[in-house]
C-alpha positions in Angstrom: 17.7 2.5 -23.6 15.3 2.2 -20.9 15.8 -1.0 -18.8 12.7 -3.2 -18.5 11.2 -3.8 -15.0 11.5 -7.5 -14.4 9.1 -7.1 -11.2 6.2 -5.9 -13.3 6.7 -9.2 -15.6 7.3 -11.7 -12.9 6.4 -10.3 -9.5 6.5 -12.6 -6.6 3.7 -15.0 -6.0 2.3 -13.2 -2.8 2.6 -9.9 -4.5 0.8 -11.0 -7.7 -2.0 -12.6 -5.6 -2.4 -9.5 -3.5 -2.7 -7.3 -6.5 -5.3 -9.7 -8.1 -7.3 -9.8 -5.0 -7.2 -6.0 -4.9 -8.2 -5.8 -8.5 -11.2 -8.0 -7.9 -12.3 -5.8 -4.8 -11.8 -2.6 -6.8 -14.3 -3.9 -9.6 -16.7 -5.1 -6.8 -16.5 -1.7 -5.2 -17.6 0.1 -8.4 -20.3 -2.4 -9.3 -21.5 -1.9 -5.8 -21.5 1.8 -6.3 -23.3 1.3 -9.4 -20.7 3.3 -11.3 -19.4 2.7 -15.0 -15.8 2.5 -16.1 -16.3 5.9 -17.8 -17.7 7.6 -14.8 -14.8 6.3 -12.7 -12.3 7.4 -15.3 -13.6 10.8 -15.4 -13.7 11.2 -11.7 -9.9 10.4 -11.4 -8.9 11.8 -14.7 -7.8 8.7 -16.7 -9.0 6.7 -19.5 -11.5 3.8 -19.4 -8.7 1.3 -20.4 -6.6 2.2 -17.4 -9.4 1.4 -15.1 -10.0 -1.7 -16.8 -6.4 -2.8 -16.5 -6.4 -2.0 -12.9 -9.5 -4.2 -12.5 -7.7 -7.1 -14.2 -4.8 -6.7 -12.0 -2.5 -5.8 -14.5 0.9 -5.3 -12.7 2.1 -2.5 -15.1 -0.7 -0.4 -13.9 0.6 2.6 -11.6 0.0 2.4 -8.0 -1.3 5.9 -8.3 -4.3 4.6 -10.3 -5.1 1.9 -7.4 -4.7 4.5 -4.9 -7.0 6.8 -6.8 -9.5 4.3 -7.3 -9.5 3.6 -3.4 -10.0 7.5 -3.0 -13.0 7.4 -5.7 -14.7 4.7 -3.5 -13.8 6.1 -0.1 -11.7 3.4 0.9 -8.4 5.2 1.2 -8.6 5.4 5.0 -8.2 1.6 5.1 -5.0 1.6 3.5 -3.9 4.7 5.6 -4.6 2.3 8.6 -2.4 -0.3 7.1 0.3 2.1 6.7 0.3 3.2 10.2 3.7 2.5 11.9 2.3 2.0 15.2 0.3 -1.0 13.7 3.6 -2.6 12.3 4.0 -5.5 15.0 6.7 -7.2 13.4 8.7 -4.0 12.9 8.2 -2.9 16.5 9.4 -6.1 17.8 12.4 -6.1 15.5 13.1 -2.6 16.5 13.1 -3.6 20.3 15.3 -6.6 19.8 18.0 -4.5 18.2 17.5 -1.4 20.3 20.6 -0.7 22.7 19.8 -1.8 26.4 20.0 1.1 28.7 20.5 0.9 32.5 17.9 2.5 34.5 20.4 2.9 37.4 21.2 6.7 37.9 24.8 7.3 38.8 25.4 9.4 41.7 27.7 12.2 41.3 30.2 13.3 43.8 32.6 16.1 44.4 35.8 13.8 44.3 38.5 14.7 41.9 
């Protein structure tokens, strides 16, 4: 028996709001480009209902659909910038705080045994 994904039914509030905002922005992007649901569905190789579900922010819509829509609207580069590990300021600060501290003093070697 396949286990149901509780996250898709009740995602954290911030996640649900972000998906909702992304969905609205994707619909706006499509309308600004004067594209129909059918045209976008054909471009990314899926059905009209899937595009509609994504634009409604349905949490069970696959992430690949959202990324394909971003690609179709030439917005994928914006996501790539978000995923840049060098722009993860919180992660970089955390990494620095737990990194072992190394001494910059160089030890002098001698020939004493």
